[in-house]
N, C-alpha and C positions, 0 to 999 in steps of 0.2 A: 511410427506406423498412421499411421493421416488417411484419418476416416472425415467420409464424406459427411456424413451428421453425426454427429459427437450428440453421445450418450450426455442425459442429467440426474446427479447424485446429489439422487438428496436426505442431507445429513438432520437422522431427529434424534430426539435421547426424548422427554420428558414435559414436549411444550406442547399438545395437542393444541393449541388457538394460534397457536408459533407456525404452524405444519399447513394448519389450516390457510390461511392469510396470506405463507408464500404459496397454494396449490391452485389456488383463484388467483395468483400470480400468470402461474408458467400457462395458466387456462387459456388466458390469454392472446401469449405468444406469440406468431410469427414464425413456422416452421414449413418447408417444403417438403413435398408432396415426399411420403415410403413413409418408411416405417424409423420414428424419431424415438429412442429410447426413451422412460422413465425407473429409474430405479431410487425405491426410497429409499434409509439403510436406519433402519430405532437398533437403537443401540437399549441394551435390559436393562429398565428401572419398576418403579413400582407403582406405578400409573399400564394398565392398561389401553386408556384412550385414543395414542398415539396409531396404535395399531390400531385403530379403530378409523380414527381418521383416514387414515390411508390404504386403507380394503375396501375401504363405502369413495372416495375420492375416482374418478373418471377422466381414461383418459387415452381422447381418441386421439391423438395420430402414432399413437400404435402399444408396442411391446408392454405392459409395466410389471416392470418386480417389484418386492415386496421381502423386502432383508432386514430379518427380525433374529440380532441375536436372543440366548438362553444366557449369559450369562453377561455381567458387565467390564463393558473393555476401554471408558474411560475416554474423553473426549478426547487424546493424541493414537493408540493403538483403535480407534472410531475413524479416523478422516485417513489416521496413516493406508485403512483395506479398506477403505471408497479407493483412492490415490490408488493400489490395485489394481482396479477394477482395471485400470487403463490398455495391461494387461490383454485380455478379455475383453475386453471392447476397444479398448485404441486411445480417438478423442474422448474428453469428458466436461462435461463442465460442472463446477463442485457447489453446490450451495448451503450455507446450515439453513437453523430452521428458520432463525430469525428475520429472514431478510422476505428484499420484494424488487421484484426484477419486472426489465417494461419490456412489455411486448415484444423489441424486435433486439436486447439480450440474444435471443439465437445465432440470428443471420449478424451482431457484431462479432462473438466467441467464435463462429465456425470459418466467416473468412482468415482474423486476425489468428489462428489459425494455422492457416491452408499458408497465409506472407510468410508466414514466422517462421516454418516449416521444419528449417533446414538452417535453420540463426546457430550458428555457438553457442551467440552469446546472450540467446533468451531459455532465460528459464521459463515461463507463466503464461498469462496474460488475465488479468484483470477486469474487472468488470464493471468494478470498484474501483468511482476515480476520489484519491485522495482532495482534500484538504485541509488537514491539520499534522504537524511535526512534532510527533505524540513527543520522541526525547523535548524541547526545543518550550514543547508549550505552548506554541501556534500555531499560525497560522500556517500554510502552503499552498502559495501557487503558481505557474507552473511557469518560464514564462515561452509569451508566443512561439510554433513547429513550425512556422510556413504552412502547407500543404497537406501537412497530416495532422489527423487528427484526434494521435495520441505519444502521448513521452515516453521516458526511459528514467526505472527505481528499481533504485538495488534494497528492496525489502518488497517481501511477498504480501499477496491479499489474501488474505479469506474471510473479505466479505461477497465473494462473489469471484471461482477464480478461474483459469481455462489450463487442462496440463494434455499436451499428444504424450503417449507416449515414451520417445525419444526422453522427451523432460524429466519424465518419473526413474523414468530409468535411470537418466541421468546423478537425480537424489538419492533416489536408491539405491544406487551405486555407492556415496562419496561416503552414503553413513552406512550403507554396513563393514566398508574402510577404514575409518572416521570416531562411530559411536554418536552417544548423544554427549560426553563430555568435551561442552567446548571452546574449556577454556583458554587455550594454550591459538588463538584467534583469529586475529590483527584483524583492528576495525569495527565491531562490532562495539552497534551503542548499547550505549550502559544500561539505559529501559528495555532492548532487549534483553542482555543480558541476566539481567534477572531478572520475567516472565519465571514461569510456573513449570517444572516438570511437566509439567502435564500439557504442558505448550509441546503439537510439532509444526507451530511456526517457529515460531523462534530455532528449532534443528533447519529447514529451512532454510530461515536469511543468514545465519551460517554457513548453512553455501556459496546459497546467491554469492554471500558478501566473497567468501575464498573459493572460489573457480572464478572469481567476478563478470559473474552471467550478471543481468534485468529482471522484473516484471513488465512491460510494454504493461500501460498503463492509457484509456478514456477521457479525453479533457469534461465532453460530458456520460457520467456514467450511465451506466447500466442496470447499477441493484447498488442498493440502499439496503441501512440498516437501522433496524426499530431499538436499537439496545434490549431487545424484552432481559428479565435477568432468570442470570444459565451456567454455570459451570466457572467462570473466570468476566461475571461478572453480576451485580443481589442486588442493581436495585434496577429498574429502569427509567431511562433518557429517550432525549430526540440531539443527541447531539454529536453523534453517525448521523442522521440524514444524510443528502443530500440528493441535489433538484436531481434526478433518472430521464431518460430523452424519450418522446414524446411522441415524435416523427419519426417518419423513416425516414433513411440517409444513405448517400453514399459512399461509408467508413471511404476514409482514403491515407495509408502510411506509410512509409519511413519506415529504412533501415536502424542499428544503431548508430550508428559509423556514417553517417549525413546529417545525424538527429541535431539538432543544437541543445533543442532543452531530455537531455542527461543527466540522472541526478546519484547525491551516494546515499550508503545507507539512511545521513546524516541527514535529507533531504537537503543537502545544498550541491548546487553544478559543481556539473567536474571544469575543473581548470581546463580545461581544453575548451568546451565553452567560450569561458569566457576570454582565453587569447585570438580564438574565432573573431568574435565579435570586435576586439578590442586588438588595438596592432601593440599599446603601450604597453602592455603584461605580455605578447608575445618572448618574447627575450629570459622572462623570467619562474625559473621553476616557486612555486606555491602552493602554499592548502591553503582548503578554502572557507575558511565556519565565522559564515558569519555570523551562525546563530548564537557562538564561541561555548561550546559545548565539545567543540575534540577538545584532549593534546595536541596538538603538532611536533613531531620531535622540530631540531638544530636549523635554522630559514626562516623561511619568506613565507606570513599567509597575511591571508586573506581577512579583514574580515573586522567588526565593527568597532569603533572607539575614536575619541575623541583626539587623540595624538599625532602630527605629524609626521607620516613616513612619507619610503620610496618612493608608491604617488600617492591621493586624498578623494578620495572620493565625498561627494552629497550623497549619505542615511534621509531619498526623499522620494523615491520610487517606491512604485507596485507592480508584482516581487522590490525587492530590497538592490536588485542585485542587477537591476532594469541599466540602475546606476550603475557599474563601475561598466555592462553593455555603452553604453550608449559617450560614456567616458564623461558624466556634468563633475566636472568637478569639483570638489566642496570640501565641506568637515561632515565625519559620522564613520566614516567604512575609511581603512588606511591599507596595506599591502608596506606589510611591517616584518622587520625585524625579530622572533619572536624574544627571544634572547633582552633586542629591547623593551616587547610589551608589557605597557601600567598590566598586566590581573586583576587589582585588587580595582585600579579604576576603569580595562575594560568592562565590570561586571558588578562598580559598581549602583544604590538604587536606583541614582536618576537618568543611569549609563540605562535598564532595567525600564525603567520608566518610562524614557524616549522608546523604548523597540516596542509596551503596547500602546504607545500611545499613536503611535506610526503607523499603528491599528489600528487602533479603536482612536483615537480623539476627547481623548479624556478631555476631562478641559484643564484640570489642576491633581494633584496626589493629596492633597491635601482634605479637598471634594469627596474624591473618590476616597480616603482612607486606604491602611491595609488593609484590613479585614475587609473588603471588594474585589482587592487584588489576587488573596490566595485563593476568594471562590472565587475567583477567570482561574487561574492554579487548576485549580478541580472538576473547573467540565470544562479546563479540555484537553487534557486528562485521560486517552482510552485505556478503556480492555479490551486491546489486543489476546489474540489467541497463539 
C-alpha cells in the first residue's frame, strides 16, 4: 500500500527541548491539501515534559495523534513499533526528536516513495545526506549521478527516513525468519556489527545487506541532526549537521540499475559502476577497497597503496574513486592481487596520513601531532543508532 499523503511519525523520549525544536521545523513544512497525519510517539520516561510539549503543539494540517506508553520500550522496540504503524497508515516518515527538517522534506519523501514503490531493490528512503564514512572515520563524497538528485547506499538511515508498508513488511518478515543474531551474515562492517543490542538500525542494515537491497539518499539533505545527548550519544555535537534544502525544487530520480552512484555498506562504489566508466577494468573481477577496511577474499582488489599492480591510478581527485573512473594513471591506487598486497604498507602511518592530507591538506605530520590526529578520528566517529 502506497499512500498519497504519508503519515509523519515523531519518535520522542525524554528531550522536550529537542522535541519542541523538531515540531517547530515541521510547522514550516509545505504540505498538500487534505489530511497530513502527525503521530507523536513518546516512550515512557521520568519526565512529563515531552507529553506536555506534544499536547500543546497545534497541528493545522490534519489529525494529530499522541501515542504514549506506560512502560519503557527502549529505542529498538520503540522505533520498531513506529515502523509497524505502516500496517495502519501505509507510507510513513519517521523522525527522531533531535532532528530538524527542511520545509520541503514532505514533498521529497512523498515523491521518492511514489517513484520507488515497485522497486524490489529499494528498502527505504533517507532524508539525511551522509557526508562521512563511519567505518573509515573519513569523509564520504558520492560521485555525480547525472540527472538524478539521489544516490544509493547499502546502509539504512536513522536520521530521517521514509518507509512504505512494503518496505517495512519485508524487513519484519526477514526479522521473524532470522531473529536478532546477525553473526552469520557476511559483509557487515565491523563497526556496524559492534553497535549495541538496543540498535534497531543494526538489524535493518543486516537485512538490506543480506537481501542486497539499498536505501535512496538525497545529495542535498532534507533533514539534519543536532546530536543532542540521548541513549546512544552522551555529549552534544554538531558533527552530524549537514546543509538542508532551502528552496523548492522538482526532485529527479533514477533507478538503481541506471545509477552510477551505488555504494555498499562500506561506502565503497560498486565494481559495476567503475567498470561502466573505465573499460580497462571491465574484464577484471575485483573488490573495491579504497578506504582499506575490508578483508577481501583471494583475488584482485582496488585499493590505496603505493605498490605496483595490474593497473595503477593517481590518488588525487575528490572523491578518490574519480581518479579510477577517469583513468588518471599514477601512484596511490592500484588494482592488485590481494596475495601480493603489503598490508603493512597499506596501513602504514604514512599512508594513513596521506589519506588525511587528501581530505584536510594538513601541512605536515610533525606540525599537527598524533594527538590532533586522534582527536580528528574521535570527531569523525558517529553515534549511529
